[in-house]
DRENKOL-904116 format. One record per residue (C-alpha): residue in three letters; chain; x, y, z. Coordinates in nm, 2 decimals. Layout:
<martis>
+--------+--------+--------+--------+--------+
! residu ! chaine !     xx !     yy !     zz !
+--------+--------+--------+--------+--------+
!    ALA !      A !      X !      Y !      Z !
...
+--------+--------+--------+--------+--------+
</martis>
This chain:
<martis>
+--------+--------+--------+--------+--------+
! residu ! chaine !     xx !     yy !     zz !
+--------+--------+--------+--------+--------+
!    MET !      A !  26.16 !  10.03 !  -0.37 !
!    ILE !      A !  26.42 !  10.11 !  -0.63 !
!    GLY !      A !  26.19 !   9.99 !  -0.90 !
!    VAL !      A !  25.92 !  10.24 !  -0.79 !
!    ALA !      A !  26.17 !  10.52 !  -0.80 !
!    ILE !      A !  26.28 !  10.43 !  -1.15 !
!    ILE !      A !  25.91 !  10.42 !  -1.27 !
!    VAL !      A !  25.85 !  10.76 !  -1.11 !
!    VAL !      A !  26.15 !  10.92 !  -1.28 !
!    VAL !      A !  26.05 !  10.78 !  -1.61 !
!    LEU !      A !  25.70 !  10.90 !  -1.58 !
!    LEU !      A !  25.79 !  11.25 !  -1.45 !
!    VAL !      A !  26.11 !  11.32 !  -1.65 !
!    ALA !      A !  26.18 !  11.09 !  -1.95 !
!    ILE !      A !  25.83 !  11.08 !  -2.11 !
!    PRO !      A !  25.76 !  11.46 !  -2.10 !
!    VAL !      A !  26.11 !  11.55 !  -2.22 !
!    GLY !      A !  26.07 !  11.30 !  -2.51 !
!    VAL !      A !  25.74 !  11.44 !  -2.61 !
!    LEU !      A !  25.86 !  11.80 !  -2.61 !
!    MET !      A !  26.18 !  11.71 !  -2.80 !
!    SER !      A !  25.99 !  11.51 !  -3.06 !
!    GLY !      A !  25.74 !  11.79 !  -3.10 !
!    GLY !      A !  26.01 !  12.05 !  -3.16 !
!    ILE !      A !  26.18 !  11.83 !  -3.42 !
!    GLY !      A !  25.85 !  11.76 !  -3.59 !
!    ALA !      A !  25.77 !  12.13 !  -3.61 !
!    ALA !      A !  26.11 !  12.21 !  -3.75 !
!    ILE !      A !  26.07 !  11.95 !  -4.02 !
!    ILE !      A !  25.72 !  12.06 !  -4.11 !
!    GLY !      A !  25.84 !  12.43 !  -4.13 !
!    TRP !      A !  26.13 !  12.34 !  -4.35 !
!    VAL !      A !  25.91 !  12.14 !  -4.59 !
!    LEU !      A !  25.64 !  12.40 !  -4.61 !
!    ARG !      A !  25.90 !  12.68 !  -4.67 !
!    ASP !      A !  26.06 !  12.49 !  -4.95 !
!    ASP !      A !  25.71 !  12.43 !  -5.10 !
!    VAL !      A !  25.61 !  12.80 !  -5.08 !
!    ASP !      A !  25.94 !  12.91 !  -5.22 !
!    SER !      A !  25.91 !  12.68 !  -5.52 !
!    ARG !      A !  25.55 !  12.78 !  -5.59 !
!    ASN !      A !  25.63 !  13.15 !  -5.58 !
!    GLN !      A !  25.98 !  13.16 !  -5.72 !
!    ASP !      A !  25.92 !  13.46 !  -5.95 !
!    SER !      A !  25.76 !  13.68 !  -5.67 !
!    GLU !      A !  25.93 !  14.00 !  -5.57 !
!    LEU !      A !  25.81 !  13.94 !  -5.21 !
!    LEU !      A !  26.07 !  13.66 !  -5.17 !
!    ASP !      A !  26.35 !  13.91 !  -5.17 !
!    LEU !      A !  26.19 !  14.09 !  -4.88 !
!    ASN !      A !  26.15 !  13.77 !  -4.68 !
!    GLY !      A !  26.52 !  13.72 !  -4.61 !
+--------+--------+--------+--------+--------+
</martis>
């Protein structure tokens, strides 16, 4: 019976939390990489000063 409870906890708690956390970390990494790319491509633009 304890094995069933462990499987249920893993399926309902651990897997969804892991997916959400890895998705957030992936989005942060992609955003950081893309921002650096855009800043390097447009380094002489006056709009970068407005972007903060």
